[in-house]
C-alpha positions in Angstrom: 0.0 0.0 0.0 1.3 3.4 -1.0 -0.2 6.8 0.0 -0.2 9.1 -3.0 -0.6 12.8 -2.6 -1.8 15.1 -5.4 0.6 17.6 -3.9 0.2 20.9 -5.7 -3.0 21.8 -4.0 -2.8 19.7 -0.9 -2.8 21.9 2.2 0.4 21.8 4.4 -1.6 20.6 7.4 -2.9 17.6 5.5 0.6 16.7 4.2 2.1 16.9 7.7 -0.7 14.7 9.0 0.0 12.1 6.3 3.8 12.2 7.1 3.1 11.4 10.8 0.6 8.7 9.9 3.1 7.1 7.4 5.9 7.1 10.0 3.6 5.6 12.6 2.5 2.8 10.2 5.8 2.5 8.2 3.9 3.4 5.0 5.4 4.8 1.8 4.2 8.3 0.7 4.6 9.5 -2.9 4.0 13.1 -3.6 3.4 14.2 -7.2 3.6 17.8 -8.2 4.2 20.2 -11.1 7.0 22.0 -9.2 9.6 21.2 -6.6 8.5 21.4 -2.9 10.4 20.6 0.3 9.5 17.3 2.0 10.9 15.8 5.1 14.0 13.7 4.7 12.7 10.2 5.2 13.3 7.1 3.1 9.5 6.5 3.2 8.8 9.8 1.4 9.4 10.7 -2.2 8.6 13.6 -4.5 8.0 13.3 -8.3 8.0 16.5 -10.3 6.0 16.1 -13.5 5.7 18.4 -16.5 3.6 21.5 -15.9 0.9 20.6 -18.4 -2.7 20.2 -17.3 -3.5 17.0 -15.4 0.1 15.7 -15.6 0.2 14.9 -11.9 -3.2 13.2 -12.2 -2.0 11.1 -15.1 1.1 10.0 -13.3 -0.8 9.0 -10.2 -3.5 7.2 -12.2 -0.9 5.2 -14.0 1.1 4.4 -10.8 -1.6 3.3 -8.4 -2.4 -0.3 -7.5 -5.5 -1.6 -5.7 -5.6 -0.6 -2.0 -3.4 2.4 -2.4 -4.6 5.6 -0.9 -4.8 8.8 -2.9 -5.2 12.2 -1.3 -6.8 14.6 -3.8 -9.4 17.2 -4.2 -9.6 16.4 -8.0 -12.8 14.5 -8.4 -12.1 13.1 -11.9 -8.8 11.7 -10.6 -10.6 10.3 -7.5 -13.2 8.6 -9.8 -10.4 7.0 -11.9 -8.5 5.6 -8.9 -11.6 4.4 -7.1 -12.5 2.5 -10.3 -9.0 0.9 -10.0 -9.7 -0.4 -6.5 -7.9 2.4 -4.6 -9.1 4.6 -1.8 -9.4 8.3 -2.3 -9.7 11.0 0.3 -10.4 14.7 -0.2 -8.2 17.0 2.0 -11.4 18.3 3.7 -12.1 14.9 5.1 -14.4 13.1 2.7 -13.7 9.6 1.4 -14.7 9.0 -2.2 -16.3 5.6 -2.7 -17.9 3.6 -5.5 -21.2 4.7 -3.9 -20.7 8.4 -3.9 -18.2 9.2 -6.7 -20.8 9.4 -9.4 -22.8 12.0 -7.6 -19.6 14.0 -6.7 -18.5 13.9 -10.4 -21.9 15.0 -11.6 -22.0 17.9 -9.2 -18.5 18.9 -10.2 -19.4 18.8 -13.9 -22.6 20.9 -13.2 -20.5 23.6 -11.4 -18.0 23.6 -14.3 -20.8 24.1 -16.8 -22.2 27.0 -14.7 -18.8 28.6 -14.5 -18.3 28.3 -18.3 -21.7 29.9 -18.8 -20.4 32.9 -16.8 -22.0 32.3 -13.4 -20.0 33.1 -10.3 -19.8 30.0 -8.2 -17.1 30.9 -5.8 -14.1 28.9 -4.8 -13.5 26.2 -2.2 -13.8 27.1 1.4 -10.7 27.5 3.5 -9.5 24.4 5.4 -11.0 24.4 8.9 -10.0 22.6 12.0 -13.1 20.4 11.6 -11.9 19.5 8.1 -8.5 18.5 9.4 -10.1 16.5 12.2 -12.4 14.7 9.7 -9.4 14.0 7.4 -7.4 12.6 10.4 -10.3 10.3 11.4 -10.9 8.9 7.9 -7.1 8.5 7.3 -6.7 6.7 10.7 -9.7 4.3 10.1 -8.5 3.5 6.6 -4.9 2.9 7.5 -6.0 0.7 10.4 -8.3 -1.4 8.2 -5.8 -1.7 5.4 -2.9 -2.7 7.6 -5.1 -5.2 9.5 -6.3 -6.8 6.3 -2.7 -7.4 4.9 
């Protein structure tokens, strides 16, 4: 099991939480980004910098994941692709994408994109709250516990 982070947009608090969880469980973390970023020196952690084109990091993650990997991403199309491959996907605000909810999330995302392209102001994502971080921590902990127990 590898924990993948779609790192360009992942909040620092979430990355730091993943680092701690990975050290506690001896899990590998692969960050994928369009530009260099500092990560802790640890043999469990690696950073791959991909080309700066659209969705390059998403394509790299999608091609690299294997079933039961965990992907941390706010990108719903990427989440849909990795869930279809048998992976687990978690949004940084603390929502797990599953086979049961990903279709609805993708449809809502597409609707909002259509509204924006028609000129409607839809606003951006909310700031990361303490509750979001706590929700993420709870989901991550439950998922890691279950995956490590089942292996």
